[in-house]
C-alpha positions, 0 to 999 in steps of 0.5 A: 148673655143678658145677665152678663150685659147687666152685670157689666152695666152695674159694674160700670155705673158703680165705677162712675159713682165711686169716681164722683165720690172721689172728687178733689176736695176744696182747698182749706180756707186761710185762717184769719188772725186779725183784720182791720179795714182792707188789711188782714193777717192770715195763715196760709199753711204754716206761714203768716202773711199780711194781706192788703187789698188795693184797687182790686189787687191783694198785696202779700207780705210775709210776716213769719215762717213757722215749721209748725203752725204758730198760735199768735195772740193779741194780733193787731193791725194799725194803718198810719201815715208818717211824713206822707208815707202810708204804713202798716204796724203789725204786732202779735205775741206768742206764749209758751210754758215749760215746766218741771217738778221744780221749775216753771217758765212762762215765756211771752215773745212779742213781735212788732213789725212796720211795713211799707206796702207800696214797696213791700219793705219791712221797715223795722222788725223787733222781737222782745222776750219776757220770761216769768220764772217760778222755781223751788230752791233747796236751802240745805244739802239734804233738801229738807228745807226749800223756798219758792223764788220768782224772777223775770228774765227779759231780752231784746228791746221794748218796742213802743209805737208812737201816734205820729208813726215814730217808735221807741226802743228801750232796754236797761241802758238806752231809750232811743226814738226812731223817725222816718228819713224821707231821703233814705226811706229808712227809720233812723235814730233821732239825733239829740238836740245840741245844747245851746252854746252859752254866750262868752262872758262880758268883758270888763270895761277898762277904767 
């Protein structure tokens, strides 16, 4: 009887020990990609967020959703104020390589976003893609002679952030500056100044 009681006690203790070992693991910490002042860019699972700490609270702004966790590089956060409105400018790049026996493509996608943290509004989001292509091209039908050709392929607008909080969007055919309109609280294209109207020609005095 004592042996049976001892065996039950050992089994009970073993079960309790196993339950302690199976304690719920702690959630994995967010991966911090960039940090500046009270703002940080972090990955939560596969999503990329801008967190802004303010008066003990943390504002959460979704920058991008990924099906598979992305690997951004050169991520930067810039806080600025334009026309009395605090904003955040976030930029980062994503790089990928596609390669075959005859062709190699190195692609860089640059993302640029301006956020109003007070309203949690994305003011502007721009995506620019630049692809460097290196390709072996045969010069005859029998493929006896070949040469290596290199070229660039660009799509989207080139984004330039300006110190006063304005920005420029540029492509092959246009170069436009945008400024914050405080009435609509939207970035709008700056209107070109009208050329001064020339004065009318002086009338000749009659003699």
